[in-house]
C-alpha positions as CSV (number, residue, x, y, z in Angstrom):
1,M,122.3,155.7,184.4
2,Q,121.5,152.7,186.5
3,R,122.5,150.6,183.4
4,T,126.3,152.6,183.8
5,M,126.4,152.0,187.4
6,A,125.6,148.2,187.4
7,Q,128.8,147.7,185.2
8,L,131.1,149.5,187.8
9,P,133.0,147.1,189.8
10,E,131.1,146.2,193.0
11,T,133.9,147.6,194.9
12,L,133.6,150.9,193.3
13,R,129.9,151.0,193.2
14,L,129.5,150.6,196.9
15,C,131.6,153.6,197.4
16,L,129.9,155.4,195.2
17,L,126.4,154.7,196.4
18,L,127.4,155.5,199.7
19,S,128.8,158.8,198.9
20,I,125.9,159.9,196.7
21,V,123.2,158.1,197.9
22,S,123.6,157.9,201.7
23,G,125.8,161.1,202.0
24,L,128.5,159.8,203.9
25,S,131.8,161.3,204.1
26,S,135.2,159.4,203.3
27,H,135.8,158.8,206.8
28,E,132.1,157.5,207.5
29,I,132.4,155.3,204.3
30,A,136.1,153.8,205.4
31,R,134.8,153.1,208.8
32,A,131.4,151.1,207.6
33,L,133.8,149.2,205.1
34,N,136.3,148.7,207.6
35,L,139.0,150.5,205.0
36,G,141.7,153.0,205.2
37,E,140.5,156.6,204.0
38,A,142.9,156.9,201.5
39,A,141.6,154.0,200.0
40,V,137.8,155.2,199.6
41,R,139.0,158.4,198.1
42,Q,141.3,156.4,195.6
43,R,138.1,154.2,194.7
44,L,135.8,157.1,194.8
45,S,138.1,158.9,192.4
46,R,138.3,155.6,189.9
47,A,134.8,155.1,190.2
48,R,133.8,158.7,189.0
49,K,136.5,158.5,186.2
50,L,134.9,154.9,184.9
51,F,131.6,155.8,185.3
52,Q,132.0,159.2,183.0
53,Q,133.8,156.9,180.6
54,I,131.1,153.9,180.6
55,Y,128.2,156.6,180.3
56,L,129.9,159.1,177.4
57,R,130.5,155.8,175.6
58,E,126.9,154.6,175.5
59,S,125.5,157.7,175.6
60,G,127.4,160.1,173.9
61,D,126.2,162.6,176.3
62,F,128.4,165.0,178.7
63,I,128.5,164.9,182.3
64,A,129.3,168.0,183.9
65,T,131.0,168.1,186.9
66,S,128.4,168.4,189.9
67,S,128.9,168.3,193.4
68,A,127.3,165.3,194.0
69,F,130.3,163.3,192.4
70,S,132.7,165.4,195.0
71,T,134.5,163.9,197.9
72,R,133.2,164.9,201.2
73,T,135.9,164.6,204.0
74,Q,133.7,166.0,206.8
75,P,130.2,164.4,207.5
76,R,127.0,166.3,206.4
77,R,125.4,167.9,209.5
78,G,122.2,167.3,210.8
79,R,119.5,164.7,212.2
80,R,118.3,163.4,209.1
81,R,121.4,162.4,207.5
82,S,122.0,160.9,210.4
83,R,119.1,159.1,210.8
84,L,119.4,157.8,207.1
85,A,123.1,156.9,207.8
86,R,122.3,154.5,210.5
87,R,119.7,152.9,208.8
88,V,121.6,152.2,205.7
89,Q,124.9,151.5,206.8
90,P,124.5,148.2,208.6
91,V,122.4,146.8,205.3
92,L,125.2,148.1,202.6
93,V,128.2,146.7,204.8
94,A,125.8,143.3,205.2
95,A,125.4,143.4,201.5
96,S,129.0,143.7,200.6
């Protein structure tokens, strides 16, 4: 999966990682990357499709649709996610 993720264009990969790993909503990603929310949702959709195509081509395995690949428009609740988001956002923004 890491090889597949590495093959995604950086703009798509960053949005997908922020969504899946950091658990950020499309609104939070848009704020962090200084993009419109519609642009983030489009990038997430393209990233998911491209990821599946690359993964299938390389492995031949089937990827079931998962909630990890869903676009969240509402932020997750809880202090743990908030602390993680506060730590991760500046690092990822600086890297882009």
